C-alpha positions as CSV (number, residue, x, y, z in Angstrom):
1,X,-34.6,-10.8,-5.9
2,X,-35.0,-6.8,-6.2
3,X,-33.6,-5.2,-9.1
4,X,-30.5,-2.9,-8.6
5,X,-32.5,0.4,-9.7
6,X,-34.6,0.0,-6.5
7,X,-31.4,1.1,-4.5
8,X,-31.8,4.7,-3.3
9,X,-29.3,7.2,-5.0
10,X,-27.8,4.6,-7.5
11,X,-27.0,6.7,-10.7
12,X,-28.7,5.7,-13.9
13,X,-25.3,5.3,-15.6
14,X,-24.4,2.6,-13.1
15,X,-27.8,0.9,-13.7
16,X,-27.2,0.9,-17.5
17,X,-23.7,-0.5,-17.0
18,X,-24.9,-3.2,-14.6
19,X,-27.7,-4.2,-17.3
20,X,-25.1,-4.3,-20.1
21,X,-23.4,-6.9,-18.0
22,X,-26.6,-8.9,-17.5
23,X,-26.8,-8.0,-14.0
24,X,-30.3,-7.0,-13.2
25,X,-31.2,-8.2,-9.7
26,X,-29.3,-8.3,-6.3
27,X,-28.2,-11.4,-4.8
28,X,-29.1,-11.8,-1.0
29,X,-25.7,-10.5,0.3
30,X,-25.9,-7.5,-2.1
31,X,-29.5,-6.5,-1.1
32,X,-28.5,-6.4,2.5
33,X,-24.8,-5.0,2.3
34,X,-25.2,-2.2,-0.3
35,X,-27.8,-0.1,1.6
36,X,-25.8,-0.5,4.9
37,X,-22.4,0.5,3.2
38,X,-24.1,3.5,1.5
39,X,-25.3,4.6,5.0
40,X,-21.8,4.7,6.4
41,X,-22.0,1.9,8.9
42,X,-19.2,-0.6,9.6
43,X,-20.2,-4.1,8.3
44,X,-19.5,-7.7,8.9
45,X,-21.0,-9.9,6.2
46,X,-20.9,-13.8,6.3
47,X,-21.5,-15.4,2.9
48,X,-20.6,-18.4,0.8
49,X,-18.1,-18.3,-2.1
50,X,-19.9,-17.3,-5.3
51,X,-22.5,-15.3,-3.3
52,X,-21.9,-12.1,-5.2
53,X,-20.0,-10.3,-2.3
54,X,-17.4,-8.5,-4.7
55,X,-20.1,-6.4,-5.9
56,X,-21.8,-6.2,-2.6
57,X,-19.0,-3.9,-1.5
58,X,-17.6,-3.0,-5.0
59,X,-20.8,-1.1,-6.0
60,X,-20.8,1.3,-3.0
61,X,-17.2,1.8,-3.4
62,X,-17.4,2.8,-7.0
63,X,-20.5,4.9,-6.4
64,X,-18.5,7.0,-3.5
65,X,-15.2,7.3,-5.3
66,X,-14.2,10.7,-6.5
67,X,-12.2,10.6,-9.8
68,X,-10.9,14.1,-9.3
69,X,-8.9,13.2,-6.3
70,X,-5.3,12.0,-6.7
71,X,-5.0,10.0,-3.6
72,X,-6.5,6.5,-3.0
73,X,-9.9,6.8,-1.2
74,X,-10.7,2.9,-0.8
75,X,-8.6,-0.1,0.1
76,X,-9.5,-3.7,-0.4
77,X,-7.2,-6.3,1.2
78,X,-7.2,-9.7,-0.1
79,X,-5.2,-12.9,1.1
80,X,-4.0,-13.9,-2.2
81,X,-3.1,-12.2,-5.6
82,X,-5.6,-14.4,-7.4
83,X,-8.5,-13.0,-5.3
84,X,-7.0,-9.4,-5.8
85,X,-7.1,-10.0,-9.7
86,X,-10.6,-11.4,-9.4
87,X,-11.9,-8.4,-7.4
88,X,-10.1,-6.0,-9.8
89,X,-11.6,-7.6,-12.8
90,X,-15.2,-7.3,-11.4
91,X,-14.9,-3.8,-10.3
92,X,-13.3,-2.6,-13.5
93,X,-16.0,-4.1,-15.6
94,X,-18.6,-2.1,-13.7
95,X,-16.3,1.0,-13.1
96,X,-16.8,2.3,-16.7
97,X,-19.7,4.2,-15.7
98,X,-17.5,6.6,-14.2
99,X,-14.9,8.1,-16.4
100,X,-11.3,8.4,-15.3
101,X,-11.7,6.1,-12.3
102,X,-8.4,4.2,-11.6
103,X,-8.1,0.9,-9.8
104,X,-4.7,-0.6,-9.0
105,X,-3.5,-4.0,-7.8
106,X,-0.7,-4.3,-5.4
107,X,0.8,-8.0,-4.9
108,X,3.9,-9.9,-5.3
109,X,5.1,-11.1,-8.7
110,X,5.0,-7.9,-10.2
111,X,8.1,-5.5,-9.6
112,X,7.7,-2.9,-6.8
113,X,9.0,-0.2,-9.1
114,X,6.3,-0.7,-11.6
115,X,3.6,-0.4,-9.1
116,X,5.2,2.5,-7.4
117,X,5.2,4.4,-10.7
118,X,1.6,3.5,-11.4
119,X,0.8,4.8,-7.7
120,X,2.5,8.0,-8.5
121,X,0.1,8.7,-11.4
122,X,-2.9,8.5,-9.0
123,X,-5.3,5.9,-8.1
124,X,-8.8,5.9,-6.4
125,X,-9.3,2.3,-5.4
126,X,-6.4,-0.1,-4.3
127,X,-6.6,-3.8,-4.1
128,X,-3.7,-5.7,-2.6
129,X,-2.3,-8.4,-0.4
130,X,-1.0,-7.5,3.1
131,X,2.7,-8.4,2.3
132,X,3.0,-6.0,-0.8
133,X,1.1,-3.3,0.9
134,X,3.4,-3.4,3.7
135,X,6.3,-3.3,1.3
136,X,5.0,-0.2,-0.3
137,X,4.4,1.4,3.0
138,X,7.9,0.7,4.3
139,X,9.5,2.3,1.3
140,X,7.1,5.3,1.2
141,X,5.7,4.6,-2.2
142,X,2.1,4.1,-0.8
143,X,0.0,7.0,0.8
144,X,-3.1,5.9,2.7
145,X,-3.8,9.3,4.3
146,X,-6.9,9.8,2.2
147,X,-8.5,6.3,2.8
148,X,-12.2,6.4,3.9
149,X,-13.1,2.9,3.2
150,X,-11.4,-0.3,4.0
151,X,-12.5,-3.9,2.9
152,X,-11.2,-7.0,4.3
153,X,-12.1,-9.6,1.7
154,X,-12.1,-13.3,2.8
155,X,-10.9,-12.1,6.2
156,X,-11.1,-15.7,7.7
157,X,-8.6,-16.8,5.0
158,X,-6.3,-14.0,5.9
159,X,-6.3,-14.8,9.6
160,X,-5.7,-18.5,8.8
161,X,-2.6,-17.4,6.8
162,X,-1.3,-15.3,9.9
163,X,-1.9,-12.0,8.6
164,X,-3.7,-10.5,11.7
165,X,-0.7,-8.2,12.7
166,X,-0.1,-7.2,9.1
167,X,-3.8,-6.0,8.7
168,X,-3.4,-4.0,11.9
169,X,-0.1,-2.3,10.8
170,X,-1.7,-1.5,7.4
171,X,-4.8,0.0,8.9
172,X,-2.6,2.2,11.3
173,X,-1.3,4.0,8.3
174,X,-5.0,5.0,7.5
175,X,-7.1,8.0,9.1
176,X,-8.8,7.0,12.4
177,X,-12.1,7.9,11.0
178,X,-13.1,5.5,8.2
179,X,-15.5,2.8,7.3
180,X,-14.4,-0.9,7.7
181,X,-16.2,-3.7,5.9
182,X,-15.3,-7.2,6.7
183,X,-16.4,-10.0,4.4
184,X,-15.9,-13.7,5.6
185,X,-17.2,-17.3,4.8
186,X,-17.0,-18.0,8.5
187,X,-17.5,-16.3,11.9
188,X,-14.8,-17.8,13.9
189,X,-13.4,-16.3,17.2
190,X,-10.5,-14.9,15.4
191,X,-12.9,-13.0,13.3
192,X,-14.7,-11.7,16.3
193,X,-11.2,-10.6,17.8
194,X,-10.4,-8.7,14.5
195,X,-13.8,-7.1,14.4
196,X,-13.6,-6.1,18.0
197,X,-10.2,-4.5,17.2
198,X,-11.0,-2.7,14.0
199,X,-14.8,-2.1,13.6
200,X,-17.1,0.2,15.4
201,X,-20.7,-1.0,16.1
202,X,-20.8,-3.0,12.9
203,X,-24.0,-4.2,11.2
204,X,-24.0,-8.0,11.0
205,X,-25.3,-9.7,7.9
206,X,-25.3,-13.5,7.6
207,X,-26.2,-15.2,4.3
208,X,-26.3,-19.1,4.3
209,X,-22.5,-20.2,4.1
210,X,-23.3,-24.0,3.5
211,X,-23.8,-24.9,-0.1
212,X,-27.2,-26.2,-0.9
213,X,-27.5,-30.0,-0.8
214,X,-29.4,-30.1,-4.1
215,X,-26.8,-28.0,-6.0
216,X,-23.8,-30.3,-5.2
217,X,-24.0,-34.0,-5.0
218,X,-21.2,-35.2,-2.4
219,X,-19.9,-38.8,-2.5
220,X,-16.9,-40.5,-0.9
221,X,-15.1,-43.5,-2.0
222,X,-12.9,-45.7,0.3
223,X,-9.8,-46.8,-1.5
224,X,-6.0,-47.7,-1.0
225,X,-5.5,-47.3,-4.7
226,X,-6.4,-43.6,-5.3
227,X,-4.8,-43.1,-8.8
228,X,-6.6,-46.3,-10.0
229,X,-10.0,-45.1,-8.5
230,X,-9.4,-41.6,-10.0
231,X,-9.0,-43.1,-13.4
232,X,-12.3,-45.0,-13.0
233,X,-14.1,-41.9,-11.7
234,X,-13.1,-39.9,-14.7
235,X,-14.1,-42.6,-17.0
236,X,-17.3,-43.3,-15.4
237,X,-18.6,-39.7,-14.9
238,X,-16.9,-38.2,-18.0
239,X,-17.1,-34.7,-16.7
240,X,-16.6,-31.7,-19.1
241,X,-14.2,-30.0,-16.6
242,X,-12.6,-31.4,-13.5
243,X,-10.9,-29.7,-10.6
244,X,-8.7,-32.0,-8.5
245,X,-7.2,-31.0,-5.3
246,X,-4.1,-32.3,-3.7
247,X,-2.4,-31.0,-0.5
248,X,1.3,-30.0,-1.6
249,X,2.8,-28.6,-4.6
250,X,4.9,-31.6,-5.1
251,X,1.7,-33.8,-5.2
252,X,0.1,-31.5,-7.7
253,X,3.0,-31.6,-10.1
254,X,3.3,-35.5,-9.9
255,X,-0.4,-36.0,-10.3
256,X,-0.7,-33.7,-13.1
257,X,2.2,-35.5,-15.0
258,X,0.6,-38.9,-14.3
259,X,-2.6,-37.7,-15.9
260,X,-0.7,-36.1,-18.8
261,X,0.9,-39.5,-19.3
262,X,-2.6,-41.0,-19.5
263,X,-3.3,-38.4,-22.4
264,X,-5.7,-36.2,-20.5
265,X,-5.6,-32.5,-21.1
266,X,-4.4,-31.2,-17.8
267,X,-2.8,-28.1,-16.1
268,X,-1.3,-27.7,-12.7
269,X,-1.8,-24.8,-10.4
270,X,0.3,-24.1,-7.1
271,X,2.1,-21.4,-5.2
272,X,5.6,-22.0,-7.0
273,X,4.3,-20.6,-10.3
274,X,4.9,-17.1,-11.1
275,X,2.1,-14.7,-11.5
276,X,1.9,-15.1,-15.4
277,X,2.0,-18.9,-15.2
278,X,-0.8,-18.8,-12.5
279,X,-2.9,-16.6,-14.6
280,X,-2.5,-18.7,-17.9
281,X,-3.2,-21.9,-16.0
282,X,-6.5,-20.4,-14.7
283,X,-7.3,-19.0,-18.3
284,X,-6.6,-22.4,-20.0
285,X,-8.9,-24.2,-17.7
286,X,-11.6,-21.6,-17.7
287,X,-11.7,-21.3,-21.6
288,X,-11.7,-25.1,-21.9
289,X,-8.4,-25.7,-23.6
290,X,-7.3,-27.8,-20.4
291,X,-10.1,-30.1,-19.1
292,X,-8.5,-31.0,-15.8
293,X,-6.9,-28.7,-13.3
294,X,-4.8,-30.2,-10.5
295,X,-4.4,-27.7,-7.7
296,X,-3.4,-26.9,-4.1
297,X,-5.8,-25.0,-2.1
298,X,-4.7,-21.8,-3.9
299,X,-7.6,-22.6,-6.3
300,X,-10.2,-23.4,-3.4
301,X,-11.0,-19.7,-2.8
302,X,-10.6,-16.3,-4.8
303,X,-10.6,-17.8,-8.3
304,X,-13.5,-17.2,-10.5
305,X,-13.8,-20.2,-12.5
306,X,-17.4,-20.9,-13.6
307,X,-19.0,-24.0,-14.9
308,X,-16.7,-26.6,-13.2
309,X,-18.8,-30.0,-13.4
310,X,-16.7,-32.0,-10.8
311,X,-14.5,-31.4,-7.9
312,X,-12.4,-34.4,-6.6
313,X,-10.4,-34.3,-3.3
314,X,-7.6,-36.6,-4.3
315,X,-6.0,-35.6,-0.9
316,X,-8.6,-34.8,1.9
317,X,-8.5,-31.2,3.1
318,X,-7.2,-30.4,6.6
319,X,-10.5,-29.1,7.9
320,X,-14.1,-28.8,7.2
321,X,-14.0,-25.1,6.1
322,X,-11.4,-25.9,3.5
323,X,-13.6,-28.8,2.3
324,X,-16.6,-26.4,2.0
325,X,-14.6,-24.0,-0.1
326,X,-13.2,-26.7,-2.3
327,X,-16.2,-28.2,-3.2
328,X,-17.8,-24.7,-3.7
329,X,-15.8,-24.4,-6.9
330,X,-18.7,-26.5,-8.5
331,X,-22.5,-26.0,-8.2
332,X,-21.9,-22.3,-8.6
333,X,-24.7,-19.8,-9.5
334,X,-27.4,-22.5,-8.8
335,X,-25.9,-24.8,-11.2
336,X,-25.7,-28.6,-10.3
337,X,-22.2,-29.9,-9.3
338,X,-20.4,-33.1,-8.2
339,X,-17.9,-33.4,-5.3
340,X,-16.1,-36.6,-4.7
341,X,-13.6,-37.4,-2.1
342,X,-11.2,-40.3,-1.9
343,X,-10.8,-41.6,1.7
344,X,-8.8,-44.2,3.2
345,X,-10.7,-47.4,4.5
346,X,-10.1,-46.5,8.2
347,X,-12.2,-43.8,10.1
348,X,-10.4,-41.0,11.5
349,X,-11.4,-37.2,12.6
350,X,-10.0,-36.1,9.3
351,X,-12.6,-38.0,7.2
352,X,-15.4,-38.2,9.9
353,X,-17.1,-34.9,8.8
354,X,-17.0,-36.0,5.1
355,X,-18.6,-39.3,5.9
356,X,-21.3,-37.4,7.9
357,X,-22.3,-35.4,5.0
358,X,-21.5,-37.3,1.9
359,X,-22.9,-40.4,0.4
360,X,-20.5,-43.5,0.3
361,X,-19.9,-44.6,-3.4
362,X,-19.1,-48.1,-4.5
363,X,-15.9,-48.2,-6.5
364,X,-16.6,-51.7,-7.8
365,X,-19.7,-50.1,-9.5
366,X,-17.7,-47.6,-11.6
367,X,-17.3,-48.4,-15.3
368,X,-14.8,-46.8,-17.5
369,X,-13.9,-47.3,-21.2
370,X,-10.4,-48.4,-21.4
371,X,-9.5,-45.8,-24.1
372,X,-11.5,-42.7,-22.5
373,X,-9.4,-39.5,-22.4
374,X,-10.5,-35.9,-21.3
375,X,-9.2,-34.2,-24.4
376,X,-10.0,-30.6,-25.4
377,X,-10.9,-29.6,-28.9
378,X,-9.5,-26.1,-28.0
379,X,-6.0,-24.6,-27.9
380,X,-5.1,-21.2,-26.3
381,X,-3.3,-18.7,-28.5
382,X,-1.5,-15.9,-26.6
383,X,-1.0,-12.5,-28.1
384,X,1.8,-10.2,-26.9
385,X,-0.7,-7.2,-26.6
386,X,-3.4,-6.4,-24.3
387,X,-5.6,-3.7,-22.5
388,X,-2.4,-1.4,-22.2
389,X,-2.3,-1.3,-26.1
390,X,-6.1,-0.5,-26.2
391,X,-6.8,-3.8,-27.7
392,X,-10.5,-4.9,-27.3
393,X,-12.2,-8.3,-27.9
394,X,-14.0,-6.8,-30.7
395,X,-10.6,-6.0,-32.6
396,X,-9.4,-9.5,-32.1
397,X,-12.7,-11.1,-33.3
398,X,-12.9,-8.8,-36.3
399,X,-9.3,-9.8,-37.5
400,X,-9.9,-13.4,-37.0
401,X,-13.2,-13.6,-38.8
402,X,-12.8,-10.8,-41.5
403,X,-9.1,-10.9,-42.2
404,X,-8.2,-14.5,-41.7
405,X,-11.5,-16.0,-42.4
406,X,-12.3,-18.0,-39.1
407,X,-15.9,-18.8,-38.4
408,X,-17.1,-17.4,-35.1
409,X,-18.1,-20.7,-33.9
410,X,-14.4,-21.6,-34.1
411,X,-13.5,-18.9,-31.5
412,X,-14.1,-19.4,-27.9
413,X,-13.6,-17.3,-25.0
414,X,-11.3,-14.2,-25.2
415,X,-9.4,-13.0,-22.1
416,X,-7.6,-9.6,-22.0
417,X,-4.8,-8.8,-19.5
418,X,-2.7,-5.5,-19.4
419,X,-0.1,-6.9,-21.6
420,X,-1.6,-10.0,-23.1
421,X,-4.6,-11.5,-24.9
422,X,-5.7,-15.1,-24.7
423,X,-8.0,-16.6,-27.5
424,X,-9.6,-20.1,-27.3
425,X,-9.4,-21.6,-30.8
426,X,-10.7,-24.7,-32.2
427,X,-7.7,-27.0,-32.9
428,X,-8.6,-27.1,-36.5
429,X,-7.9,-23.4,-37.1
430,X,-5.2,-22.8,-34.6
431,X,-2.3,-23.2,-37.1
432,X,-4.0,-21.1,-39.7
433,X,-4.4,-18.2,-37.3
434,X,-0.8,-18.7,-35.9
435,X,0.6,-18.6,-39.4
436,X,-1.5,-15.7,-40.5
437,X,-0.1,-13.6,-37.6
438,X,3.4,-14.8,-38.4
439,X,2.9,-13.7,-42.0
440,X,2.1,-10.2,-40.9
441,X,-1.8,-10.1,-40.5
442,X,-2.5,-7.0,-38.4
443,X,-4.8,-6.4,-35.3
444,X,-6.0,-2.9,-35.1
445,X,-3.3,-1.7,-37.8
446,X,-0.4,-3.4,-35.8
447,X,1.5,-6.6,-36.1
448,X,1.0,-8.6,-33.1
449,X,3.2,-11.6,-31.9
450,X,1.3,-14.8,-31.2
451,X,2.2,-18.1,-29.8
452,X,0.1,-21.3,-28.7
453,X,0.4,-22.1,-24.9
């Protein structure tokens, strides 16, 4: 793949920033999309999860954003707040090449007033969900009169969620002359309808949407005792990280509780959790302090969780596209992955497409140690201070290693949000760090409250 510096008009500061993030070459969707976007064309891009689409539209938006303008110039509409956060994190990482550029997220779970205050101070790129964007428009706290670029991210998912009319209403508040970029994993009749309504002579880019067979090994097991089979699968395969999908919030909660009772390190993720709880669930799974995540389809798309060894469909998804996105959580970035589905013993349309593409496994051949548990050696320590307090990962690591005396090998992933910081610590040192903070050890010359999640 060609390096980023081969793009015409890309500034040296941006190339330097991309290199610092170990981003040297473009993915196929980036190679095709970025020049088209920079030329001003409307665009329909079809690409799979994990293909690099966020920077495919994010890099041109950042290049063209003008920090001297007070009003927002680019609007990215996403189906979920998780995806909004993911897009914001990816673009903010790159955006440091351009000083004073502000990226604002607008979604539920955060007070409208807080977001309105942030908008009043000025913003350049907005990332939001349809419902919350309409809330701000109805209250007059959002001005889209200067928008020149609109991105519809995971447009197929938004249409599946019934957001067609909301998207049209939002875009009606923007100038008639603007560039529209539509990114979707599928190209359904609904997408064609939306494109016909909103896009003008778009360039169409298609990057392979099916996950490569050699990357994900797909297997199904016929069973009438799903939980028993699940326990055998866990013990037989011994994955380092496991994402299990169930179809309802109640099923997710019940299954997570059953696995916890079996002494597994597990966390649940579903739509009834508030935003902080959802963020923390993802962080604990991503940093390895929880080995198993049980989730509804809120986790099938829009969550940037790298290195998932195995996906298990405990409940079968309702259609093939959902299945594709579920199993796409593993085998990302050319890594190998395993996807397993638990089916009933009778054939029906719901399971036929899985049987057509996956290999049948023999549950009788599974061997699991009786005392095997997926336990983590890591804990997550939360600090009541984050980016808003100008806290950096280096500040935290310096305090842990120099002040408290922790070896760097005992510190895992560090995640910073606006108001909190999350540190993966080896369980041998968790109490030591926690007590040190309680006893007044300072980070960046300030006392910081800490607690173990």
